[in-house]
N, C-alpha and C positions, 0 to 999 in steps of 0.2 A: 570509566571505560579507558582502556589502554589506547593511547593516541597513535601508536605505531603498529602498522600491520606487520605481523611476523608469520611468515608462511609456515614455519615449523610448528608454531603453536596452533595456527588455524587447522593444519592437517591432523592434529591430535583431537580436534573436536568431532563429535558425532555429526552426521549430516543434519540432524534436527538443530543441533547447537549452531552449526554453520549458518543455517537459514536464519535463525534468531539473530545472530551476530550481524549478518548482512543487512537485515531489516533495521537493526539498531543504527548501523552506519548510514543507511539511507535516511532515516529520521533525523539524525544529527546533521547530515549535509543539507537537508531541507530546512532545518532550523537556522543553520548558518546562512542559507540563501535569503531568509527573511530579513536579515540585518545587513546584507551585503549591498554594495553598489550594483547598479544594473549589469555592468560588465562582468563582475565577479559572480553575481547571482546566477547567471546562466551556466557558469562552470560548476557551481555547487549543485544546481539542479540536474546537470548532466551526471555528476557523480552519484546523486541520489537515484537517478534512473538506472545507472549501471549496477549499483548495489542491489536494487530491486530486481533487476533482470537476472543477476547471479543467484539471488535467493530463489527466484521462480525456476531457474534451470536446475538447481539442486533439488527442489521439490519434485520436479518432473522426473528426475533421476531416481529419487526415492520411490515414487509411484511405480516406476517401471520395474523396480527390484522387489516389489512386495509380492 
């Protein structure tokens, strides 16, 4: 997985690919949280929550455009 978010590359993905990418990022953040100190763990879990929320919003947008 590419470690750096690149908006130009992300914008070239289809909405379905964006959802998949966001979910992968959420999973990675959650995995990192498992090995982190309590203080950092909460930040990773917040990132995971935000990536999941973005995936869900993209999915809602897809559903509205069907």
